[in-house]
N, C-alpha and C positions, 0 to 999 in steps of 0.2 A: 145554653147558648139562646144567640134571639137574633130575628130579622124581621126585615117588615113584611108582613103580611101580604098573599100574592092578591088577594083582595083590593087593598090598598094602594093598588099599582093602577087600577084605572085612575085616581084622582093626581098622581104622582105626577111632576115634571120631568121633564125629556132628559134634563141633565139627573136626577137621581134616578130614572129610570136605569141609564147605562151603569150608573155605578152598583145599583139592587139587581145580580143577575139571575141570584138563586134565592129568590123570594119562594115560600112555600105556604100551603094553607095550614089550618089550626091540625089539623086531621091528619097531613101529611108528613108535618114537622115531628109530630108524636110517635107517629108510627116508625119514623127514621131514627129517632132517640131510643125507641124499644127495641131496635135490634143490640144495642148496644148498652143497654140499662134495663136492668127486673122493675125497675117502677118511675116512671116519669110523670112531673108534676108540670103542668100546663098554665100558663099567667099570659096576660097580654095587657095590652095600654093603650088607651087613647089619651090624648093633650098629656096631663100630667099624674093619670090615673092609671095604674096598676091593678087589674082586676083578673076574677075569674069567668068572665062575663061569655057572651056568645062572640065567636072568634072570627066568624065575615066580617064583624062591625070595627074590628079592632085593628088599629094602624100598625102595630107592632108586636109580635107575638115572642115570648120567653118558654124555653123549657127546661125544667130541673131535672136531669138525671142523676139517680141514687141506685145504688148497686151494679157497680161495672159486672157485664156477664164477661 
């Protein structure tokens, strides 16, 4: 699952904000995914680079769930 980070919305255009109504922080996205999967691997993205770095500085978040509960 992926979505723009909640922190990135401070810099988003009004049109973008209207389309992204369910943004979450990295911590909140992982907590949600842990309700449905035994293991969750978090990744984030800035520009074209996917990384496992500092979530509050990321523009986009990805969560990979493994082991369905």
